[in-house]
Structures are given as C-alpha cells and as structure tokens.
N, C-alpha and C positions, 0 to 999 in steps of 0.2 A: 435242574431243580423244578419240582412241580409248582404250579400256581396255587395260591391259597383259595379255599372254597369261597364262593360269592357270599356276601353278607345275607343274614337271615331276615333283617328288617331293612326297610327303606331308609335312606339318609334323612336327618332332620330337615324340616323345611327351612327355607331361607327367611330371614326377618321380613316382615311386612314392609313393602315400599311401594310408592306410587310409580307406575310405569311411565306416565306422562307428567310433565311439569305443569302445574296449575298454580294460579295466584292464590295466596292466602288472603282472601277478602276480608276476613275478620281483622287481620293485622292492618290492612289498608284503611279500614273504617275506624280503627282505634285511635286514641289520643296519641300514642307513641308513633303510629304510622304517619299521622299528620305532622307531628313534630319532626320526624325524620325527613319528610319531604321539605319542610321549611328550612331545616338545617342544611340540606343539600343545595337548595336555591340560594340561601344567604351566604353559605360558604363558597359557592362557586362565584358569586359576584365579588366576594372579598378577595379571593386569590387571583381572579382574572383582572381585577382592578390593580392589584399590587403588581402583577406580572406585566401590565401594559405601561408601567411607569418606570422611571429611573431606579436602578438598584444601587444601594450603597450601604455599607455598614450593617446595621441590624436588620435591614430590610430583607436580607437573605434568610435570616432566621424566621422572619414573619411569613415569607412565602413558603418556606419549608414546612412550618408548622401548619399553616392553612391547607396546603396540598395534602400533607400526610393525613391529617385528621379527616379531610374531605374524602379521600380515597378509602380510609378505614370505615367511614360512615356509609359509603356507597357499598362496600362489601357486607357490612351488617344489614343494611336495608335490603340488599339483594337476597341474602340467605333468609331473612325474616319473611320477606315477601313470598318467597318460593317454599317456605316452611322446611328448609333443608339444613337448619342449624345443627341437627344431630350428626351431620357428616363431618363437622369440625372436631378433630381429636381433642380430648380433654375439655375444651371450653364449651362444646356443644351440650354437655350434660348440665352445665351451669350457665345457661344462656342469659338469664335474668341478671345474674351477678356480672357476667361479661359486659352486658350493656351498661350496668351501673358504673363499672370501672372505666369503660370507654367514655361515657358521657361526663363523669365528674372529674376524672383525672386528665385524660387526654384532651377531650373537647373543650371543656370550660377553661382549663389552665392554658392550653396552647392559644386558643382564640382570645382570651383575656390578654395574654402576652402580646399577641399580634395587634390587638387593639391599642395597647399601651404604646407599643413601638411606632405604630402608624400615627397615632395622635401626637406623639413627640415629634415625629418627622413633619407633620402638618404644622405644628406650632413653630418649628424652626424656620419654615419658609412662609410663614403667614404674612410677611412683609409684601409678598408679591400679589396679595389679594387687594392691594390698594388701587384706587381708581388712577388710571394713567400709567400703570406699570405695563410695559409692552413686551418684555422678555418671556421666553417660555418658562413655565413654572408647573410643578407637580402638586401644588397645594390642594386643588380640588380632588385629584386622584387619591392623595394621601388621606384626606378627610373622609372621602367616600369609603375607602378601605377601612379606616378606623371605625366608622359607623357600622358597617356590615360585619366586621369582626366583633364588635360589642353585641350586636343583635345575635350573632351566632353563638357567642359565649352564653348569652342569656338563654337561648333555646336549648343549649346543652345542659345548663343548669336545671332548666324545667324538666327535661326528659330524664335527667339523672335523679332528681327528686321524685318524679312519678315512679320510676322503677324501684327506688328505695322504699317508697310507701307501699308498693305492691309486695315487695320482699318482706317488709315488716308486718304486712297483713297476712302473711302465710302462703302467698302465691309463690309458685316456682316457675311460672311461665310468663312471657311478655304480653300475652293476650288475656 
C-alpha cells in the first residue's frame, strides 16, 4: 500500500509555554502570596506541634486535617508561584474559584475544627499547669497547636475573602 502524500501546510504551532521555570514575582508580592506564606508557616507549626505530642481520640483528625490542608496549600502555592496553574486539568481554568473553595471550605473549616479539638484537649489537661505538678503533660503543646490552628483558620478566612472580593469585582485571576 502506498504512503499518503506529505501535508501541504506545516502543522499548527504548539501553545506558547515558557521553556524555563521562573518565579511569578507578581504573585509573590501580592497580598495572596504573602497570605499563602503565612498559612504555610502557621500550618507547619500547628501540625508539627500536634505530631510532637501524645495522640488520642480526636487528635488523629486534627493532625490529618492540618497536614492535608497544609499539603494542598503547598501545591497551590507552588503552582501559583511558578505560574503553572494552567497545567491542572479542569481546575486550572478556574484558578481563582479553586483558591476560594480551598481557602473557605478546606482551610478554614479544617483548621477551625483542629483549633477546637486542640483547645478542648488543652482544657481537659489544664490541671497539669498548676504549680508543683511534676508529671509529664501535653498542656502547652495542645495549647500551642490550638493557637496556631486558630491563626491558620483566620489566615484562610482572609485569603478566601480576598479571592471572593476579586471574583466579585470581575477578576478571573489571582494576581
């Protein structure tokens, strides 16, 4: 069987893409970039503090929630910093909406739950904060985790509201 004749026109060009990775400095300087860095720092302190202390009961959910949201935030931050959110199938075209859902549903709700759980745990062992109590106690660890989970939930609320305001103003991008 003979081969078909060569095409008469060249193939269409590939979509424009950057050959080398470079930082999206506009995102890094934006309010959302600063909030993402603060979320990553406070979230890391929260889940490392929880992980360093005794696990029991609802603490498993608190560490799961904190680590899950922290890892998803790290992915969002990395894609936004490199300007590669278009590579994400389906969600890449709706990046601002993806950030809103992540911040308000996942981030704020999970970190608020973690703050409540850790605050309850701290309250249950607050007796060991008394002067003269010499046995090992996780009160300060639970209290620190509750404070940083609360700070994280507040930061997620701020970034979610910021993205929501951008969306309602007619913007379709995070910058």
